Biopython code that builds the backbone (N, CA, C, O; Angstrom):
import numpy as np
from Bio.PDB.StructureBuilder import StructureBuilder

atoms = [
    (1, "UNK", "N", (52.742, 30.244, 252.030)),
    (1, "UNK", "CA", (53.313, 28.918, 252.201)),
    (1, "UNK", "C", (52.885, 28.379, 253.563)),
    (1, "UNK", "O", (52.824, 29.108, 254.553)),
    (2, "UNK", "N", (52.602, 27.126, 253.580)),
    (2, "UNK", "CA", (52.159, 26.459, 254.800)),
    (2, "UNK", "C", (53.376, 25.991, 255.588)),
    (2, "UNK", "O", (54.159, 25.170, 255.111)),
    (3, "UNK", "N", (53.528, 26.520, 256.797)),
    (3, "UNK", "CA", (54.676, 26.145, 257.628)),
    (3, "UNK", "C", (54.290, 25.163, 258.726)),
    (3, "UNK", "O", (55.044, 24.240, 259.033)),
    (4, "UNK", "N", (53.139, 25.358, 259.304)),
    (4, "UNK", "CA", (52.715, 24.488, 260.397)),
    (4, "UNK", "C", (51.250, 24.172, 260.225)),
    (4, "UNK", "O", (50.487, 25.126, 260.073)),
    (5, "UNK", "N", (50.793, 23.012, 260.232)),
    (5, "UNK", "CA", (51.532, 21.764, 260.417)),
    (5, "UNK", "C", (52.322, 21.392, 259.162)),
    (5, "UNK", "O", (51.990, 21.816, 258.055)),
    (6, "UNK", "N", (53.355, 20.605, 259.354)),
    (6, "UNK", "CA", (54.218, 20.246, 258.231)),
    (6, "UNK", "C", (53.514, 19.278, 257.291)),
    (6, "UNK", "O", (52.549, 18.609, 257.661)),
    (7, "UNK", "N", (54.016, 19.224, 256.082)),
    (7, "UNK", "CA", (53.446, 18.340, 255.061)),
    (7, "UNK", "C", (53.519, 16.883, 255.510)),
    (7, "UNK", "O", (52.585, 16.116, 255.278)),
    (8, "UNK", "N", (54.614, 16.501, 256.146)),
    (8, "UNK", "CA", (54.769, 15.115, 256.591)),
    (8, "UNK", "C", (53.735, 14.740, 257.650)),
    (8, "UNK", "O", (53.214, 13.625, 257.639)),
    (9, "UNK", "N", (53.433, 15.663, 258.563)),
    (9, "UNK", "CA", (52.416, 15.391, 259.583)),
    (9, "UNK", "C", (51.039, 15.255, 258.951)),
    (9, "UNK", "O", (50.254, 14.387, 259.332)),
    (10, "UNK", "N", (50.751, 16.122, 257.980)),
    (10, "UNK", "CA", (49.463, 16.049, 257.294)),
    (10, "UNK", "C", (49.335, 14.760, 256.481)),
    (10, "UNK", "O", (48.287, 14.115, 256.489)),
    (11, "UNK", "N", (50.402, 14.393, 255.783)),
    (11, "UNK", "CA", (50.379, 13.176, 254.973)),
    (11, "UNK", "C", (50.186, 11.946, 255.846)),
    (11, "UNK", "O", (49.573, 10.970, 255.414)),
    (12, "UNK", "N", (50.700, 11.982, 257.063)),
    (12, "UNK", "CA", (50.509, 10.855, 257.974)),
    (12, "UNK", "C", (49.032, 10.696, 258.341)),
    (12, "UNK", "O", (48.565, 9.574, 258.540)),
    (13, "UNK", "N", (48.299, 11.798, 258.433)),
    (13, "UNK", "CA", (46.869, 11.733, 258.742)),
    (13, "UNK", "C", (46.061, 11.170, 257.576)),
    (13, "UNK", "O", (45.048, 10.504, 257.792)),
    (14, "UNK", "N", (46.495, 11.428, 256.354)),
    (14, "UNK", "CA", (45.745, 11.025, 255.167)),
    (14, "UNK", "C", (46.225, 9.684, 254.621)),
    (14, "UNK", "O", (45.409, 8.849, 254.231)),
    (15, "UNK", "N", (47.519, 9.474, 254.591)),
    (15, "UNK", "CA", (48.040, 8.209, 254.083)),
    (15, "UNK", "C", (49.140, 8.389, 253.062)),
    (15, "UNK", "O", (50.088, 7.604, 253.033)),
    (16, "UNK", "N", (49.036, 9.414, 252.216)),
    (16, "UNK", "CA", (50.078, 9.681, 251.234)),
    (16, "UNK", "C", (50.050, 11.158, 250.853)),
    (16, "UNK", "O", (49.055, 11.850, 251.068)),
    (17, "UNK", "N", (51.143, 11.621, 250.292)),
    (17, "UNK", "CA", (51.211, 13.023, 249.891)),
    (17, "UNK", "C", (50.285, 13.303, 248.706)),
    (17, "UNK", "O", (49.725, 14.394, 248.601)),
    (18, "UNK", "N", (50.124, 12.329, 247.823)),
    (18, "UNK", "CA", (49.216, 12.507, 246.689)),
    (18, "UNK", "C", (47.783, 12.664, 247.177)),
    (18, "UNK", "O", (47.079, 13.577, 246.745)),
    (19, "UNK", "N", (47.347, 11.796, 248.059)),
    (19, "UNK", "CA", (45.987, 11.875, 248.603)),
    (19, "UNK", "C", (45.807, 13.180, 249.370)),
    (19, "UNK", "O", (44.740, 13.791, 249.311)),
    (20, "UNK", "N", (46.831, 13.607, 250.080)),
    (20, "UNK", "CA", (46.774, 14.867, 250.810)),
    (20, "UNK", "C", (46.521, 16.026, 249.850)),
    (20, "UNK", "O", (45.693, 16.893, 250.129)),
    (21, "UNK", "N", (47.216, 16.044, 248.744)),
    (21, "UNK", "CA", (47.050, 17.102, 247.750)),
    (21, "UNK", "C", (45.615, 17.150, 247.235)),
    (21, "UNK", "O", (45.033, 18.228, 247.111)),
    (22, "UNK", "N", (45.052, 16.002, 246.939)),
    (22, "UNK", "CA", (43.692, 15.931, 246.420)),
    (22, "UNK", "C", (42.684, 16.395, 247.468)),
    (22, "UNK", "O", (41.785, 17.179, 247.164)),
    (23, "UNK", "N", (42.831, 15.920, 248.685)),
    (23, "UNK", "CA", (41.879, 16.254, 249.749)),
    (23, "UNK", "C", (41.946, 17.737, 250.104)),
    (23, "UNK", "O", (40.910, 18.381, 250.270)),
    (24, "UNK", "N", (43.154, 18.282, 250.220)),
    (24, "UNK", "CA", (43.297, 19.703, 250.551)),
    (24, "UNK", "C", (42.715, 20.566, 249.437)),
    (24, "UNK", "O", (42.032, 21.553, 249.710)),
    (25, "UNK", "N", (42.978, 20.203, 248.193)),
    (25, "UNK", "CA", (42.454, 20.988, 247.073)),
    (25, "UNK", "C", (40.926, 20.964, 247.041)),
    (25, "UNK", "O", (40.292, 21.998, 246.829)),
    (26, "UNK", "N", (40.338, 19.791, 247.249)),
    (26, "UNK", "CA", (38.878, 19.699, 247.233)),
    (26, "UNK", "C", (38.249, 20.476, 248.381)),
    (26, "UNK", "O", (37.232, 21.143, 248.192)),
    (27, "UNK", "N", (38.843, 20.398, 249.569)),
    (27, "UNK", "CA", (38.288, 21.125, 250.708)),
    (27, "UNK", "C", (38.441, 22.632, 250.515)),
    (27, "UNK", "O", (37.535, 23.394, 250.853)),
    (28, "UNK", "N", (39.577, 23.065, 249.976)),
    (28, "UNK", "CA", (39.781, 24.489, 249.720)),
    (28, "UNK", "C", (38.749, 24.996, 248.708)),
    (28, "UNK", "O", (38.229, 26.101, 248.857)),
    (29, "UNK", "N", (38.454, 24.202, 247.690)),
    (29, "UNK", "CA", (37.441, 24.576, 246.704)),
    (29, "UNK", "C", (36.070, 24.689, 247.372)),
    (29, "UNK", "O", (35.303, 25.597, 247.055)),
    (30, "UNK", "N", (35.758, 23.777, 248.290)),
    (30, "UNK", "CA", (34.490, 23.858, 249.019)),
    (30, "UNK", "C", (34.404, 25.149, 249.828)),
    (30, "UNK", "O", (33.360, 25.801, 249.852)),
    (31, "UNK", "N", (35.491, 25.516, 250.486)),
    (31, "UNK", "CA", (35.512, 26.741, 251.282)),
    (31, "UNK", "C", (35.301, 27.976, 250.405)),
    (31, "UNK", "O", (34.562, 28.887, 250.778)),
    (32, "UNK", "N", (35.945, 28.004, 249.249)),
    (32, "UNK", "CA", (35.802, 29.123, 248.322)),
    (32, "UNK", "C", (34.372, 29.207, 247.801)),
    (32, "UNK", "O", (33.777, 30.284, 247.777)),
    (33, "UNK", "N", (33.822, 28.068, 247.385)),
    (33, "UNK", "CA", (32.457, 28.048, 246.862)),
    (33, "UNK", "C", (31.447, 28.476, 247.915)),
    (33, "UNK", "O", (30.504, 29.209, 247.615)),
    (34, "UNK", "N", (31.640, 28.023, 249.139)),
    (34, "UNK", "CA", (30.741, 28.390, 250.226)),
    (34, "UNK", "C", (30.777, 29.901, 250.480)),
    (34, "UNK", "O", (29.731, 30.519, 250.681)),
    (35, "UNK", "N", (31.958, 30.489, 250.471)),
    (35, "UNK", "CA", (32.077, 31.930, 250.676)),
    (35, "UNK", "C", (31.416, 32.699, 249.536)),
    (35, "UNK", "O", (30.743, 33.702, 249.770)),
    (36, "UNK", "N", (31.607, 32.231, 248.304)),
    (36, "UNK", "CA", (31.007, 32.900, 247.159)),
    (36, "UNK", "C", (29.489, 32.792, 247.181)),
    (36, "UNK", "O", (28.799, 33.733, 246.791)),
    (37, "UNK", "N", (28.964, 31.666, 247.628)),
    (37, "UNK", "CA", (27.515, 31.494, 247.725)),
    (37, "UNK", "C", (26.909, 32.450, 248.753)),
    (37, "UNK", "O", (25.736, 32.810, 248.657)),
    (38, "UNK", "N", (27.707, 32.854, 249.727)),
    (38, "UNK", "CA", (27.244, 33.794, 250.745)),
    (38, "UNK", "C", (27.486, 35.239, 250.331)),
    (38, "UNK", "O", (27.198, 36.158, 251.098)),
    (39, "UNK", "N", (28.010, 35.451, 249.131)),
    (39, "UNK", "CA", (28.255, 36.790, 248.631)),
    (39, "UNK", "C", (29.555, 37.405, 249.097)),
    (39, "UNK", "O", (29.734, 38.618, 248.998)),
    (40, "UNK", "N", (30.465, 36.591, 249.604)),
    (40, "UNK", "CA", (31.758, 37.081, 250.091)),
    (40, "UNK", "C", (32.818, 36.918, 249.013)),
    (40, "UNK", "O", (32.713, 36.037, 248.159)),
    (41, "UNK", "N", (33.836, 37.766, 249.051)),
    (41, "UNK", "CA", (34.937, 37.622, 248.106)),
    (41, "UNK", "C", (36.073, 36.790, 248.690)),
    (41, "UNK", "O", (36.832, 36.167, 247.947)),
    (42, "UNK", "N", (36.194, 36.778, 250.020)),
    (42, "UNK", "CA", (37.217, 35.988, 250.711)),
    (42, "UNK", "C", (36.540, 35.134, 251.770)),
    (42, "UNK", "O", (35.409, 35.406, 252.172)),
    (43, "UNK", "N", (37.244, 34.099, 252.217)),
    (43, "UNK", "CA", (36.680, 33.297, 253.291)),
    (43, "UNK", "C", (36.798, 34.062, 254.601)),
    (43, "UNK", "O", (37.740, 34.835, 254.777)),
    (44, "UNK", "N", (35.867, 33.863, 255.519)),
    (44, "UNK", "CA", (35.925, 34.569, 256.797)),
    (44, "UNK", "C", (37.231, 34.272, 257.543)),
    (44, "UNK", "O", (37.731, 33.147, 257.511)),
    (45, "UNK", "N", (37.760, 35.265, 258.195)),
    (45, "UNK", "CA", (39.009, 35.119, 258.942)),
    (45, "UNK", "C", (40.212, 35.635, 258.182)),
    (45, "UNK", "O", (41.268, 35.848, 258.777)),
    (46, "UNK", "N", (40.079, 35.842, 256.878)),
    (46, "UNK", "CA", (41.160, 36.395, 256.086)),
    (46, "UNK", "C", (42.296, 35.445, 255.771)),
    (46, "UNK", "O", (43.316, 35.875, 255.231)),
    (47, "UNK", "N", (42.157, 34.170, 256.090)),
    (47, "UNK", "CA", (43.207, 33.201, 255.795)),
    (47, "UNK", "C", (43.000, 32.616, 254.399)),
    (47, "UNK", "O", (41.907, 32.682, 253.836)),
    (48, "UNK", "N", (44.052, 32.057, 253.867)),
    (48, "UNK", "CA", (43.954, 31.429, 252.558)),
    (48, "UNK", "C", (43.225, 30.094, 252.695)),
    (48, "UNK", "O", (43.373, 29.400, 253.701)),
    (49, "UNK", "N", (42.443, 29.739, 251.684)),
    (49, "UNK", "CA", (41.666, 28.497, 251.746)),
    (49, "UNK", "C", (42.523, 27.245, 251.947)),
    (49, "UNK", "O", (42.111, 26.330, 252.659)),
    (50, "UNK", "N", (43.698, 27.191, 251.335)),
    (50, "UNK", "CA", (44.562, 26.015, 251.509)),
    (50, "UNK", "C", (45.047, 25.888, 252.949)),
    (50, "UNK", "O", (45.169, 24.778, 253.468)),
    (51, "UNK", "N", (45.321, 27.007, 253.589)),
    (51, "UNK", "CA", (45.759, 26.992, 254.983)),
    (51, "UNK", "C", (44.648, 26.491, 255.888)),
    (51, "UNK", "O", (44.886, 25.676, 256.779)),
    (52, "UNK", "N", (43.439, 26.976, 255.663)),
    (52, "UNK", "CA", (42.296, 26.542, 256.467)),
    (52, "UNK", "C", (42.040, 25.056, 256.248)),
    (52, "UNK", "O", (41.805, 24.320, 257.207)),
    (53, "UNK", "N", (42.082, 24.609, 254.996)),
    (53, "UNK", "CA", (41.849, 23.194, 254.690)),
    (53, "UNK", "C", (42.901, 22.306, 255.349)),
    (53, "UNK", "O", (42.564, 21.262, 255.908)),
    (54, "UNK", "N", (44.164, 22.708, 255.291)),
    (54, "UNK", "CA", (45.239, 21.918, 255.905)),
    (54, "UNK", "C", (45.057, 21.844, 257.412)),
    (54, "UNK", "O", (45.244, 20.784, 258.009)),
    (55, "UNK", "N", (44.696, 22.955, 258.028)),
    (55, "UNK", "CA", (44.484, 22.953, 259.477)),
    (55, "UNK", "C", (43.315, 22.049, 259.858)),
    (55, "UNK", "O", (43.387, 21.331, 260.856)),
    (56, "UNK", "N", (42.244, 22.078, 259.074)),
    (56, "UNK", "CA", (41.098, 21.211, 259.352)),
    (56, "UNK", "C", (41.474, 19.738, 259.264)),
    (56, "UNK", "O", (41.007, 18.931, 260.068)),
    (57, "UNK", "N", (42.305, 19.383, 258.305)),
    (57, "UNK", "CA", (42.755, 17.997, 258.177)),
    (57, "UNK", "C", (43.616, 17.619, 259.372)),
    (57, "UNK", "O", (43.456, 16.535, 259.932)),
    (58, "UNK", "N", (44.519, 18.495, 259.765)),
    (58, "UNK", "CA", (45.394, 18.213, 260.899)),
    (58, "UNK", "C", (44.606, 18.064, 262.195)),
    (58, "UNK", "O", (44.920, 17.211, 263.024)),
    (59, "UNK", "N", (43.584, 18.894, 262.365)),
    (59, "UNK", "CA", (42.758, 18.854, 263.574)),
    (59, "UNK", "C", (41.752, 17.707, 263.570)),
    (59, "UNK", "O", (41.089, 17.465, 264.578)),
    (60, "UNK", "N", (41.631, 17.001, 262.453)),
    (60, "UNK", "CA", (40.699, 15.876, 262.378)),
    (60, "UNK", "C", (39.282, 16.281, 262.013)),
    (60, "UNK", "O", (38.370, 15.461, 262.120)),
    (61, "UNK", "N", (39.070, 17.513, 261.588)),
    (61, "UNK", "CA", (37.739, 17.969, 261.201)),
    (61, "UNK", "C", (37.350, 17.468, 259.818)),
    (61, "UNK", "O", (36.165, 17.349, 259.504)),
    (62, "UNK", "N", (38.358, 17.173, 258.986)),
    (62, "UNK", "CA", (38.131, 16.639, 257.645)),
    (62, "UNK", "C", (38.809, 15.285, 257.590)),
    (62, "UNK", "O", (39.988, 15.157, 257.920)),
    (63, "UNK", "N", (38.068, 14.283, 257.175)),
    (63, "UNK", "CA", (38.605, 12.928, 257.110)),
    (63, "UNK", "C", (38.463, 12.416, 255.675)),
    (63, "UNK", "O", (37.391, 12.515, 255.077)),
    (64, "UNK", "N", (39.532, 11.879, 255.139)),
    (64, "UNK", "CA", (39.504, 11.326, 253.787)),
    (64, "UNK", "C", (39.012, 9.886, 253.838)),
    (64, "UNK", "O", (39.477, 9.092, 254.656)),
    (65, "UNK", "N", (38.083, 9.560, 252.971)),
    (65, "UNK", "CA", (37.583, 8.196, 252.870)),
    (65, "UNK", "C", (37.766, 7.699, 251.447)),
    (65, "UNK", "O", (37.833, 8.490, 250.506)),
    (66, "UNK", "N", (37.843, 6.422, 251.299)),
    (66, "UNK", "CA", (37.932, 5.842, 249.952)),
    (66, "UNK", "C", (36.541, 5.777, 249.363)),
    (66, "UNK", "O", (35.557, 5.608, 250.082)),
    (67, "UNK", "N", (36.466, 5.909, 248.069)),
    (67, "UNK", "CA", (35.184, 5.910, 247.376)),
    (67, "UNK", "C", (34.739, 4.512, 247.060)),
    (67, "UNK", "O", (33.673, 4.321, 246.474)),
]
sb = StructureBuilder()
sb.init_structure("model")
sb.init_model(0)
sb.init_chain("A")
sb.init_seg("    ")
for serial, (resi, resn, name, xyz) in enumerate(atoms, 1):
    if name == "N":
        sb.init_residue(resn, " ", resi, " ")
    sb.init_atom(name, np.array(xyz, "f"), 0.0, 1.0, " ", f" {name:<3s}", serial, name[0])
structure = sb.get_structure()
């Protein structure tokens, strides 16, 4: 379970909780696919992909744009 940063703080960065869910899921899938392409079973660092994706959004490394 993701405790920090909170869902409300993350949603403020994206705009809505629905958009946050979509962006976090897509980024987590990218992290998983990238690790698998490198022949790894887990992402480096041993953290869960959703946790890494949420932290990247909070830190501003991932930005959601409209299509």
